[in-house]
N, C-alpha and C positions, 0 to 999 in steps of 0.2 A: 843634494837633489838628484834623483835617479831618473833619467829620461831614457825611454825605450819606445819601441812600436807598440807594445802591449804584450799579452791581452788580458792576462789574469794578474799580473804583478807578482809572480811566484818568487822571483829574485828578491824583491822587497820583503816578501813574507819571511824569507829565510835570514836576511841580514839586518832588517830594521832594528831589532833589539840590540844586536852586537854593535852596529854603528852609533847607536844612541848612547850606549854605556861607555864605549871605548873613546869616543870622540866628543862626547857631551854635546850632541847636536840633534836637532830635530830632522828627521828623514821625510822628504816629500817626494812622492812618485808621480810623474807627469808622463802621460802616454798618449800617442796618437789615437789608439782604439782600445778601450777598456771595457771588459765584460767579466767582472769578478765571478768565478764559480764558487769560491769561498770568500767570506767577508769577515776578515779579522779585525776590522775597525782601524786600519792604518790610514794614513794620509795619502790618498790616491785620487787622482782626477784624470779624465780622459778627454781630449779634444773632442772625440766622438765617444760618448759614453752613456751611462745609464740616465744622466739628467736630460738626455736629448732623445733617445730611442729606447723601444722596449727591448726586453732580453731576446726575443726571437729575432728581431731586426739585427742586433749585434752579433748573434750567433751566426746568422746569414753572411754577415760581412767577414767573420772569422773563418768561414768554412773553406774558403780558397785563398787564404791570405799568404800562402807560400810564394805566390807571384810577387807580392809587395816586399816580402822578406828578401828575395833574390835581387830585387831592384834596389834595395837599400843597404845591402851588405858591401863588404870591402874585399880585396883580394888576399888580405892576411888570413893565415889559418887560425884555427881555434886554439885557446889556451890549453895546454895539457899539464903544465907544472909551472913552478916558480923558482928562480935561482935563489941563492942565499941573500942576495941584496934586494929581492923582490921583483926582479925583472921577469916579465912573463916569458915562458917557453912555449913556442907555438909549433904545431905540427905543420906539415906541408899542405898546401892548398890543393884540394882534390878536384876543384872546378877547373874546366878547361879555359886556356888563355883567351880563346875567342869569346867566350861568355863574359869574361871579366872586361874586355874591351868594349863590348856592347853595353854593359852595365855603366861603365864609366861615361860613355857617350850619353846615355839616358840621364845620368845624374848631372852631367854638365848642362844639358838642355833644361832640366828643372831648375837648376840655379840661375841660368840666364832668364828664364821665365819669371822667376822671383824678383830679379833686378829690373826687368823691363816692364812688368805689368803695371807698375804705379803710374808710368807715363802714359799708359793706355786707358786709365780710368777716366770716364767722362764726368761722372759726378762723384766727387770726393766727399769725405766727411760724413759718410753714412752712419746713422746711429747704431745700426745693427751690423756693422761691417763684419765682425767676428761670426755672428750667427750665419750670415750670408755665406761666408767662406766655409763654415762647418757644413751647411747643407750642400754646397757645391762639392766639397771633397767627398762627402758620403755618397752623393749621387754618382760621381765619377767612379769611386771605388766599386760601388754595387754594379754599375754598368760593365766595367772592364772585367769584373770577376765572373759575370753571368752572361753577358752579350757582347763578347769582344769582337772588334773589327778584324777583317781579314789582314790588313796591314799591321795591326798590332801583333797578331799571332805570328806573322812572318818574322818580326824581330825576335820573338823569344821561343821559336819553335824548336830549337836545339838546346834550350836551357835545361840544366840538370839542378836537382835540389839535393843538398847534402843532408842525410838523415840526422847527423850530429848527435848520435847516442853512443858515442865512444867507438864508432867504427869509421871506416873510410868509404862506406857505401853511399852511392848516390842513385837517385831514381829520376826518371824524366818527369818534367812538369805535366806533360800530356802527350798522348799518342792516338791520333785519329784512326790509325789502322786497327788498333785494339778495340776502339769504340764502335767501328763499323761491324766487327764480328761480335762483339758483346751485345749490341742492340738486337741483333737478329736472334741471338740465343736466349736473352733474358729481358730484352727491353731495358728501361732505365735502371733496372735493379742490378745490372752488371756493375754499376758504380759502386755498390756497397762493398765489394771485396777488393777494391783497387787500392794500391800503394801510391799511386800518382797523385799529385797535389793540386792540380789545376784542371779538374774535370770537366767543367762546363766548356772549356776551350777545345776539347776534342770532339764535341758534338757538332762542330762545324761541318756543314754538309748533310746533317740529318734533319734539317728542317727546323722551323721556329718553335714548333709546339713542344719537343722535348726540352728545349732550353727554358721556355716559360714555365713548364711543368715543374722543372727542377727548382727554378727560382721561387715559385709559389710555395712548393712544399717546404723548402728551407725557410723562407721568410715568415710563413704562418704556421709552421710546425704541423703540417698535414700528415696524418699517419697513413699514407698509401701503402697498399699491399699489392702483391703481383696480381691478384684477382681484379683489382680496380682497374688495371690496364687491360687485361685479357678479357675484354667484354664481348668477344666473338670467338666461335669455335667451329672446328670442322670434325665431323665424325668419320673415322677412318677405319675400314675393315683390316684386321691383322689375322694371321694364322700362326700359331705356335707349334713348333715342331720339336719332338722329344723322341728321336730314333724313329720308330714306326708309328708313333702315336701323333695325331693331329687334332688341333682343337681351334675353333674360330672364336673370335671376339671383336668387339669395336672398342676403339679408344678415342679420347677427345683431345684434338690438337688445339692449343690455344694460340691466339694471335700474339705477336711480339712487337715487330716494328717493320715498316716499309713492305707490307704485304706477306711477311714471313709468318710462319707458324712453328710452334714446338710441340712435337709429339713425344710425351713421355711414357715409354713402354717398359713395365716392370718385367725383369727376367730373373729375379730371385737369386739362386745360387749359381748363376751362369749355366744352367742346364739347357735352356731352350734357345733354339734358332727361332728368329721371327721373320715372317714375310709381310711386309707392308704392301697392301694391295692398292697401290696407287692408280692402277689401270681402271679400277672399278669406279673411280670418281673423276679422274683427269685424263685428258688426252696429252697435255704437256705438263711437266712439273719440273721445278728446279730444286736440286738437293744441295743445300749449303754445307752441312756437316753431320756426321754421325759419331757420337761418342758414348762409351760405357762410363757411367758415373755411379758412385755409391749413393743409395737413396738418401742417406742421412745428410750428405753434402748437398745434394741436388735441392732438397726442400728447405735448406737453411736460407734465410733472408740475406745472409751475408757470405755468399759462396766466394771463395778465395780464388784469385786468379791462377794460383799455383795449386789448386785442388787436384785431386786425383781424378783425372780424365784420360781415358785411352781412346784415341782415334781408332775407328773401325772401318774397313773397306767393304761396302755392300756389293752384292753381286746381283745385277740386274737380269730379270727374266721377262722376255717379251717386252723389253723397254730398250729403245734405241738411243744411245747418246749421241745427240746431234751438235752439242757444244759442251765445253767443260761444265759439268754439273747439271746440264739441261737434258731431260729425257723426253722422248716421245713414246707413249704407251701404245703399242700396236693394237691392243684390244682391251677388254674389260678384264682380261686374265693376267695383264702385266703386273708384275710385283718386284719389289727390292728385297732380296734375302740378305739377312744380316745375321751372321754367326756370333755366338757369345764369345767374350774374351776368356783367357785362362783364369780360373778361379784362384785368387790369392788368399782370401781369408773368408770368414763368415759374413762379411758385410753384405746385406741384400743390395743387389745392383739393378740398374735400370738403363735403358737406352734413351738418349736425348737425340732426336732426329729433328733437325731444322730444315724446313723446306718452304717453297713458295709455289702455290698453284698458279699456273700460267693460263691454261685453258680447260674449262670444265668439260667433262665427257658429254657430247650430245646424245640425248635419249631419243630414238626413233618412236614416234607416236603413231600407232597403228589405228587408222581411221576406218570405221566401218561404213559401208554404203548406206545411204539414207533409204528407208523402207519406201516401196512403191505405194501409190494410192491404193487403198483397200487392204494392204497387207498388214499384218500385226507388226508392230514395232519390236 
């Protein structure tokens, strides 16, 4: 019998035939969570599996399963070889000791619960006892994976996940600081290029809506695109400058998250400087970031976190910085001048400017005096 967390039973696929022939046994795979992506017809069953939930529901539970893996593992390192007598040779454990101690305490608590819960049952001998435990386990897994409590995150906030692909590399389970910046730049789509493994956890502090949106999209396979979220826009005047030549245009800045907008300004082969005329629309504006990005990478639905982005330092004109990133536009002529980066290759480039309008410019309305009686209007 092969017993594992899951989720496809790939190990069983590889060794089932060998064990059957060499040991003359029938191999049975039993998993906590099973959603087979290929179905070779082997003897596999999951405590939570296709007999109980649809494929999308199982995929949703598997999307952030790294948390469960780290809570169920041990301090011993991965097997890298075997000695002549078959003894496993393990590499050193790359996970920090503090994480191992926390995990051991969690596992001890789980075992204590398993021993003590029987005495706490009020009504015993339930006919569907296994079915009820299954529903409870699936509900708890789904909730902790997509709607974790603050005290749960405090326990695992420093956890690392070992990539386990023949390297010693580890990645953080989640990073709220990256989430705050990513949400402003791309909305929920910043998640698509992340290497971290417990992404809903880093949405803490971003409100309930992003968490429920992520849960719904995973659970029901909703094919959301960036345009589905960017349903409001601001038309912003810009000036392109190429030596002595000037040209005016308007660009559309799309909403991202928490009142921020993303202005995507094409600059082609890095020839043009760009003046964003914030003063024409706003009295106060907050500028979060200005980056030069290859167009091909920017329009990708799965932009990588280590993608080629070059931070640029804008120069304010008739805009007074009253706090870090917060500008007061003196008048309608106030603008932010952005000079292009040095050209590296032939990749078409663009500017990704993330900003938040704080106060719109008030327009003075000139009122004409009402005509006197007997005078033409």
